[in-house]
KENU-118991 format. One line per 2 residues: their letters; for each residue y, x, z of N, C-alpha, C, O, CB. Coordinates in nm, 2 decimals. Glycine has a CB too. Layout:
<sites>
a = Y:X:Z:Y:X:Z:Y:X:Z:Y:X:Z:Y:X:Z ~ ...
</sites>
This chain:
<sites>
qv = -0.13:0.05:-0.02:-0.06:0.03:-0.01:0.15:0.10:0.01:0.22:0.16:0.10:-0.14:-0.01:0.06 ~ 0.18:0.05:-0.15:0.32:0.12:-0.09:0.46:0.04:0.00:0.50:-0.08:0.01:0.38:0.18:-0.23
ql = 0.51:0.16:0.06:0.60:0.03:0.15:0.74:0.14:0.10:0.73:0.25:0.06:0.55:0.00:0.37 ~ 0.90:0.05:0.14:1.03:0.10:0.10:1.12:0.06:0.16:1.15:-0.06:0.17:1.05:0.09:-0.02
ve = 1.18:0.16:0.20:1.25:0.14:0.30:1.41:0.16:0.28:1.43:0.28:0.31:1.19:0.23:0.40 ~ 1.53:0.09:0.24:1.66:0.13:0.18:1.76:0.10:0.35:1.76:0.03:0.45:1.71:-0.01:0.02
sg = 1.84:0.21:0.28:1.93:0.25:0.40:2.04:0.26:0.37:2.07:0.24:0.26:1.91:0.36:0.46 ~ 2.13:0.30:0.47:2.28:0.34:0.41:2.39:0.24:0.41:2.50:0.27:0.45:2.27:0.38:0.27
gg = 2.37:0.13:0.36:2.41:0.00:0.32:2.54:-0.01:0.50:2.54:0.05:0.60:2.21:-0.15:0.29 ~ 2.64:-0.13:0.44:2.71:-0.08:0.56:2.89:-0.17:0.49:2.90:-0.21:0.37:2.68:0.15:0.58
lv = 2.98:-0.18:0.56:3.11:-0.26:0.55:3.22:-0.11:0.49:3.25:0.00:0.55:3.16:-0.36:0.75 ~ 3.26:-0.14:0.38:3.35:-0.06:0.31:3.49:-0.15:0.29:3.52:-0.26:0.33:3.28:-0.02:0.16
qa = 3.56:-0.04:0.22:3.68:-0.05:0.18:3.68:-0.04:0.00:3.62:0.05:-0.07:3.76:0.06:0.27 ~ 3.78:-0.14:-0.05:3.76:-0.10:-0.18:3.83:0.01:-0.23:3.95:0.04:-0.20:3.78:-0.21:-0.25
gd = 3.76:0.09:-0.33:3.77:0.19:-0.32:3.72:0.31:-0.29:3.77:0.41:-0.35:3.82:0.17:-0.29 ~ 3.63:0.32:-0.22:3.50:0.39:-0.12:3.43:0.45:-0.21:3.46:0.47:-0.33:3.40:0.29:-0.03
sl = 3.34:0.47:-0.17:3.23:0.57:-0.17:3.11:0.55:-0.09:3.11:0.56:0.03:3.27:0.68:-0.13 ~ 3.01:0.52:-0.16:2.87:0.48:-0.04:2.70:0.50:-0.10:2.66:0.46:-0.21:2.88:0.29:0.02
rl = 2.63:0.56:0.00:2.50:0.62:-0.08:2.42:0.54:-0.01:2.45:0.52:0.11:2.45:0.78:-0.08 ~ 2.34:0.49:-0.05:2.24:0.38:0.00:2.09:0.53:-0.10:2.10:0.61:-0.20:2.29:0.12:-0.10
sc = 1.96:0.48:0.01:1.88:0.58:-0.01:1.71:0.44:0.01:1.70:0.32:0.04:1.92:0.74:0.12 ~ 1.63:0.53:-0.02:1.52:0.44:-0.04:1.40:0.54:-0.03:1.36:0.63:-0.10:1.53:0.36:-0.18
av = 1.37:0.49:0.10:1.20:0.60:0.12:1.11:0.56:0.07:1.12:0.44:0.04:1.11:0.63:0.26 ~ 1.02:0.62:0.05:0.90:0.54:-0.02:0.80:0.61:0.02:0.81:0.73:0.01:0.88:0.52:-0.18
sg = 0.67:0.54:0.08:0.56:0.58:0.09:0.42:0.48:0.12:0.41:0.37:0.17:0.59:0.68:0.17 ~ 0.34:0.58:0.08:0.20:0.50:0.10:0.14:0.53:-0.01:0.02:0.49:-0.03:0.20:0.33:0.14
rt = 0.20:0.59:-0.10:0.11:0.70:-0.29:0.20:0.72:-0.31:0.31:0.70:-0.25:0.03:0.65:-0.46 ~ 0.16:0.76:-0.40:0.26:0.91:-0.44:0.34:0.87:-0.55:0.31:0.81:-0.65:0.16:1.06:-0.51
fs = 0.49:0.93:-0.47:0.57:0.83:-0.51:0.62:0.90:-0.66:0.73:0.86:-0.70:0.68:0.80:-0.40 ~ 0.55:0.99:-0.74:0.62:1.07:-0.87:0.49:0.95:-0.96:0.42:0.98:-1.05:0.60:1.32:-0.87
sy = 0.51:0.87:-0.92:0.42:0.76:-1.03:0.47:0.62:-1.10:0.45:0.55:-1.20:0.30:0.70:-0.95 ~ 0.55:0.65:-0.97:0.66:0.53:-1.01:0.82:0.50:-1.08:0.84:0.61:-1.14:0.69:0.50:-0.90
am = 0.88:0.47:-1.10:0.98:0.44:-1.18:1.00:0.36:-1.04:0.94:0.31:-0.95:0.96:0.37:-1.35 ~ 1.16:0.40:-1.07:1.22:0.32:-0.92:1.38:0.25:-1.01:1.44:0.28:-1.11:1.27:0.48:-0.73
gw = 1.37:0.13:-0.88:1.49:0.08:-0.98:1.56:0.05:-0.88:1.49:0.09:-0.78:1.47:-0.05:-1.09 ~ 1.73:-0.03:-0.82:1.79:-0.08:-0.73:1.84:-0.21:-0.80:1.87:-0.20:-0.92:1.89:0.01:-0.68
fr = 1.83:-0.33:-0.74:1.92:-0.44:-0.81:1.98:-0.52:-0.68:1.94:-0.50:-0.57:1.81:-0.56:-0.90 ~ 2.07:-0.59:-0.70:2.14:-0.68:-0.62:2.07:-0.81:-0.61:1.97:-0.86:-0.67:2.28:-0.70:-0.67
qa = 2.20:-0.87:-0.48:2.19:-1.03:-0.53:2.28:-1.06:-0.42:2.24:-1.02:-0.31:2.02:-1.13:-0.52 ~ 2.43:-1.13:-0.44:2.56:-1.11:-0.34:2.45:-1.30:-0.33:2.36:-1.37:-0.38:2.82:-1.06:-0.43
pg = 2.52:-1.30:-0.24:2.57:-1.53:-0.19:2.61:-1.60:-0.27:2.72:-1.65:-0.30:2.69:-1.58:-0.09 ~ 2.46:-1.63:-0.32:2.48:-1.78:-0.42:2.48:-1.76:-0.54:2.51:-1.84:-0.63:2.61:-1.87:-0.42
ke = 2.42:-1.60:-0.54:2.39:-1.61:-0.69:2.21:-1.52:-0.71:2.12:-1.49:-0.62:2.55:-1.51:-0.79 ~ 2.20:-1.48:-0.90:2.08:-1.47:-0.89:2.04:-1.32:-0.81:2.12:-1.27:-0.74:2.03:-1.50:-1.02
re = 1.95:-1.26:-0.83:1.92:-1.13:-0.78:1.95:-1.03:-0.96:1.87:-1.03:-1.06:1.72:-1.13:-0.70 ~ 2.04:-0.99:-0.95:2.10:-0.83:-1.05:2.01:-0.66:-1.10:1.99:-0.56:-1.03:2.23:-0.76:-0.94
fv = 2.00:-0.68:-1.17:1.97:-0.58:-1.19:2.09:-0.41:-1.18:2.18:-0.41:-1.26:1.92:-0.62:-1.30 ~ 2.09:-0.36:-1.13:2.12:-0.25:-1.11:2.18:-0.12:-1.16:2.29:-0.08:-1.19:2.06:-0.25:-1.09
ga = 2.01:-0.05:-1.16:2.06:0.07:-1.24:1.81:0.09:-1.17:1.73:0.03:-1.10:2.29:0.22:-1.13 ~ 1.81:0.22:-1.26:1.60:0.22:-1.27:1.68:0.38:-1.33:1.80:0.41:-1.37:1.46:0.06:-1.44
is = 1.52:0.47:-1.31:1.51:0.61:-1.28:1.42:0.63:-1.29:1.34:0.58:-1.22:1.53:0.66:-1.19 ~ 1.38:0.75:-1.45:1.21:0.76:-1.44:1.13:0.85:-1.29:1.18:0.90:-1.19:1.17:0.85:-1.60
rs = 0.95:0.82:-1.35:0.95:0.90:-1.31:1.05:1.04:-1.23:1.10:1.07:-1.12:0.89:0.90:-1.37 ~ 1.01:1.09:-1.39:1.02:1.25:-1.39:1.19:1.25:-1.28:1.22:1.32:-1.19:1.04:1.33:-1.60
gg = 1.30:1.13:-1.36:1.40:1.19:-1.27:1.45:1.17:-1.41:1.53:1.07:-1.41:1.38:1.34:-1.17 ~ 1.44:1.21:-1.53:1.50:1.26:-1.64:1.54:1.17:-1.73:1.56:1.20:-1.85:1.42:1.34:-1.69
st = 1.56:1.03:-1.67:1.58:0.94:-1.74:1.68:0.84:-1.69:1.60:0.80:-1.60:1.48:0.89:-1.76 ~ 1.75:0.78:-1.68:1.83:0.67:-1.63:1.89:0.54:-1.72:1.90:0.56:-1.84:1.94:0.73:-1.59
vy = 1.92:0.43:-1.70:1.93:0.36:-1.71:2.02:0.22:-1.61:1.96:0.16:-1.52:1.85:0.37:-1.75 ~ 2.14:0.19:-1.65:2.23:0.12:-1.55:2.31:0.01:-1.58:2.40:0.03:-1.66:2.31:0.21:-1.50
ad = 2.28:-0.14:-1.52:2.42:-0.23:-1.59:2.53:-0.18:-1.67:2.58:-0.07:-1.66:2.51:-0.29:-1.49 ~ 2.56:-0.26:-1.76:2.77:-0.21:-1.76:2.81:-0.23:-1.66:2.86:-0.14:-1.61:2.91:-0.29:-1.85
sm = 2.81:-0.30:-1.61:2.90:-0.31:-1.50:2.90:-0.17:-1.42:3.00:-0.13:-1.36:2.87:-0.43:-1.40 ~ 2.78:-0.11:-1.43:2.76:0.01:-1.32:2.85:0.14:-1.34:2.90:0.22:-1.28:2.61:0.06:-1.31
kg = 2.82:0.10:-1.50:2.85:0.23:-1.58:2.93:0.32:-1.51:3.04:0.29:-1.45:2.91:0.21:-1.72 ~ 2.88:0.41:-1.52:3.03:0.53:-1.48:3.05:0.53:-1.29:3.09:0.63:-1.22:3.25:0.42:-1.56
rf = 3.02:0.44:-1.26:3.09:0.38:-1.15:2.94:0.46:-1.03:2.96:0.53:-0.94:3.12:0.16:-1.18 ~ 2.85:0.42:-1.08:2.71:0.39:-1.00:2.60:0.52:-1.03:2.56:0.54:-1.15:2.64:0.24:-1.07
ti = 2.56:0.58:-0.95:2.42:0.68:-1.03:2.31:0.65:-0.96:2.32:0.58:-0.85:2.43:0.88:-1.01 ~ 2.24:0.67:-0.99:2.12:0.69:-0.92:2.02:0.82:-0.91:2.01:0.88:-1.02:2.06:0.60:-0.96
sr = 1.96:0.86:-0.82:1.89:0.97:-0.83:1.78:0.97:-0.79:1.75:0.87:-0.72:1.93:1.06:-0.79 ~ 1.65:1.09:-0.81:1.57:1.07:-0.72:1.51:1.22:-0.64:1.50:1.32:-0.71:1.47:0.99:-0.80
dn = 1.47:1.25:-0.51:1.39:1.38:-0.47:1.28:1.36:-0.49:1.23:1.29:-0.41:1.39:1.43:-0.34 ~ 1.21:1.41:-0.58:1.02:1.34:-0.55:1.04:1.41:-0.45:1.12:1.35:-0.39:0.86:1.36:-0.66
ak = 1.00:1.52:-0.39:0.97:1.59:-0.27:0.96:1.56:-0.15:0.88:1.59:-0.07:1.02:1.67:-0.25 ~ 1.10:1.44:-0.15:1.16:1.38:-0.05:1.06:1.23:-0.01:1.02:1.18:0.09:1.33:1.35:-0.10
nt = 1.04:1.19:-0.12:0.99:1.00:-0.18:1.10:0.96:-0.18:1.10:0.83:-0.15:0.89:0.88:-0.09 ~ 1.21:1.03:-0.19:1.34:0.88:-0.18:1.39:0.91:-0.31:1.36:1.00:-0.39:1.50:0.88:-0.03
vy = 1.48:0.79:-0.34:1.53:0.76:-0.47:1.67:0.72:-0.38:1.67:0.73:-0.26:1.45:0.64:-0.57 ~ 1.80:0.67:-0.47:1.88:0.69:-0.39:2.02:0.61:-0.54:2.02:0.62:-0.66:1.87:0.88:-0.32
lq = 2.09:0.55:-0.46:2.19:0.54:-0.55:2.34:0.51:-0.49:2.38:0.41:-0.43:2.14:0.45:-0.63 ~ 2.40:0.60:-0.52:2.56:0.65:-0.50:2.66:0.56:-0.59:2.63:0.54:-0.71:2.58:0.82:-0.56
mn = 2.73:0.52:-0.55:2.81:0.35:-0.56:2.98:0.43:-0.49:3.02:0.45:-0.37:2.70:0.17:-0.41 ~ 3.03:0.45:-0.63:3.21:0.54:-0.66:3.24:0.45:-0.63:3.15:0.36:-0.61:3.30:0.60:-0.80
sl = 3.42:0.40:-0.60:3.54:0.28:-0.66:3.46:0.18:-0.63:3.41:0.10:-0.71:3.60:0.27:-0.83 ~ 3.44:0.19:-0.50:3.33:0.02:-0.46:3.48:-0.06:-0.50:3.59:-0.02:-0.53:3.26:-0.03:-0.22
kp = 3.42:-0.24:-0.50:3.48:-0.35:-0.54:3.42:-0.42:-0.47:3.31:-0.39:-0.42:3.48:-0.39:-0.66 ~ 3.51:-0.56:-0.43:3.45:-0.65:-0.35:3.39:-0.71:-0.38:3.33:-0.76:-0.29:3.50:-0.70:-0.31
ed = 3.35:-0.76:-0.55:3.24:-0.82:-0.62:3.14:-0.72:-0.57:3.03:-0.78:-0.54:3.25:-0.83:-0.77 ~ 3.15:-0.62:-0.55:3.02:-0.51:-0.55:2.93:-0.56:-0.40:2.83:-0.50:-0.36:3.09:-0.32:-0.54
ta = 2.99:-0.67:-0.32:2.92:-0.65:-0.24:2.76:-0.78:-0.19:2.78:-0.89:-0.15:3.03:-0.62:-0.15 ~ 2.68:-0.76:-0.20:2.57:-0.75:-0.18:2.46:-0.73:-0.14:2.48:-0.63:-0.09:2.58:-0.75:-0.20
vy = 2.28:-0.76:-0.11:2.20:-0.71:-0.08:2.18:-0.60:-0.15:2.23:-0.62:-0.26:2.13:-0.78:-0.08 ~ 2.14:-0.49:-0.14:2.11:-0.36:-0.20:1.92:-0.40:-0.17:1.86:-0.41:-0.07:2.20:-0.20:-0.10
sc = 1.90:-0.40:-0.31:1.68:-0.39:-0.30:1.68:-0.22:-0.40:1.76:-0.19:-0.49:1.53:-0.61:-0.45 ~ 1.57:-0.16:-0.33:1.47:-0.08:-0.42:1.39:-0.12:-0.48:1.35:-0.23:-0.44:1.42:0.00:-0.38
aa = 1.33:-0.08:-0.57:1.15:-0.16:-0.63:1.14:-0.04:-0.72:1.21:0.04:-0.78:1.13:-0.36:-0.73 ~ 1.01:-0.08:-0.71:0.87:0.02:-0.82:0.77:-0.03:-0.86:0.69:-0.12:-0.83:0.80:0.14:-0.78
rf = 0.77:0.11:-0.96:0.68:-0.01:-1.05:0.60:0.08:-1.11:0.64:0.16:-1.20:0.76:-0.12:-1.18 ~ 0.50:0.08:-1.08:0.33:0.20:-1.18:0.38:0.24:-1.32:0.40:0.16:-1.42:0.14:0.07:-1.24
tr = 0.39:0.39:-1.32:0.38:0.41:-1.52:0.28:0.53:-1.50:0.23:0.55:-1.40:0.56:0.48:-1.63 ~ 0.25:0.60:-1.62:0.18:0.66:-1.68:0.27:0.73:-1.76:0.24:0.85:-1.80:0.10:0.59:-1.74
ls = 0.42:0.65:-1.79:0.43:0.71:-1.88:0.58:0.81:-1.80:0.65:0.74:-1.73:0.44:0.60:-2.01 ~ 0.64:0.98:-1.81:0.72:1.01:-1.71:0.88:0.98:-1.75:0.97:1.00:-1.66:0.68:1.15:-1.67
nt = 0.91:0.94:-1.86:1.01:0.91:-1.90:1.07:0.77:-1.89:1.18:0.76:-1.95:1.01:0.96:-2.01 ~ 1.02:0.66:-1.85:1.03:0.52:-1.89:1.12:0.48:-1.82:1.13:0.56:-1.73:0.92:0.45:-1.87
vt = 1.21:0.39:-1.80:1.31:0.32:-1.67:1.31:0.19:-1.66:1.37:0.12:-1.58:1.46:0.33:-1.67 ~ 1.17:0.12:-1.81:1.16:-0.03:-1.75:1.08:-0.04:-1.71:0.97:0.00:-1.74:1.17:-0.14:-1.81
lg = 1.12:-0.13:-1.58:1.04:-0.22:-1.45:0.94:-0.30:-1.52:0.82:-0.30:-1.49:1.14:-0.33:-1.35 ~ 1.00:-0.38:-1.61:0.96:-0.51:-1.58:0.92:-0.57:-1.51:1.02:-0.56:-1.43:0.91:-0.54:-1.62
qp = 0.82:-0.65:-1.44:0.80:-0.67:-1.30:0.75:-0.56:-1.20:0.64:-0.50:-1.20:0.71:-0.76:-1.29 ~ 0.87:-0.54:-1.10:0.86:-0.40:-1.07:0.71:-0.49:-0.96:0.69:-0.61:-0.95:1.04:-0.30:-0.98
dy = 0.64:-0.36:-0.90:0.50:-0.33:-0.84:0.54:-0.38:-0.62:0.49:-0.44:-0.52:0.45:-0.10:-0.90 ~ 0.64:-0.33:-0.65:0.67:-0.31:-0.48:0.85:-0.34:-0.50:0.93:-0.33:-0.60:0.62:-0.10:-0.41
wg = 0.86:-0.39:-0.38:1.00:-0.47:-0.34:1.00:-0.39:-0.17:0.92:-0.40:-0.08:0.97:-0.70:-0.35 ~ 1.16:-0.30:-0.18:1.22:-0.34:0.00:1.27:-0.43:0.01:1.26:-0.52:-0.07:1.33:-0.27:0.09
qg = 1.34:-0.43:0.13:1.30:-0.51:0.22:1.51:-0.54:0.20:1.55:-0.65:0.22:1.19:-0.43:0.38 ~ 1.59:-0.46:0.18:1.72:-0.47:0.09:1.81:-0.44:0.27:1.80:-0.48:0.38:1.75:-0.67:-0.04
tq = 1.90:-0.36:0.17:2.03:-0.34:0.23:2.18:-0.43:0.23:2.21:-0.48:0.12:2.04:-0.24:0.19 ~ 2.25:-0.44:0.31:2.36:-0.48:0.33:2.46:-0.41:0.27:2.49:-0.31:0.34:2.37:-0.49:0.46
vt = 2.55:-0.43:0.16:2.71:-0.37:0.18:2.80:-0.46:0.11:2.77:-0.55:0.04:2.75:-0.23:0.13 ~ 2.89:-0.42:0.14:3.01:-0.55:0.21:3.11:-0.44:0.15:3.10:-0.32:0.16:3.03:-0.60:0.45
vs = 3.20:-0.49:0.09:3.31:-0.48:0.00:3.46:-0.51:0.09:3.48:-0.62:0.04:3.27:-0.58:-0.13 ~ 3.58:-0.47:0.20:3.63:-0.52:0.19:3.79:-0.49:0.08:3.86:-0.39:0.05:3.60:-0.53:0.30
s = 3.81:-0.61:0.06:3.95:-0.59:0.00:4.10:-0.55:0.03:4.19:-0.54:-0.05:3.96:-0.69:-0.05
</sites>
C-alpha cells in the first residue's frame, strides 16, 4: 500500500510564496508519476501539474504556468510544489496523487492510483 502525506500548507498573503511537500511511503517512489491537484470550496477538483518518474518532464495547467513548479527528490521519496506570486484564487485544498507507470518520462496521470489527504492553502488579499 502506498501512502501520501502532504505538508506545508497555511495562511499567506497575496504575492507570497509557499512550498508544499508530499512524502510517499510504501513502495518504490520512482515507479510513480506524481501530480498535484486542488479543490476550492464549491468547485470541482482541478489539475495543477504533474511530473514524470524521472523528474525530467513536467506539465502544468495553463493558469499555473510560470508561477508553480513541481519537482521531486527520489532519494527522499518526496514531491514538491513551489508556488510563487500567490493569489486569493489559489485558495484551495491541495492534494498530491501517484500513478504507477513503466514509462520514465510520462506525465500522464489518468486516474491516479493513490491520493493524499490534502493540505489547506489560504491566500488573503
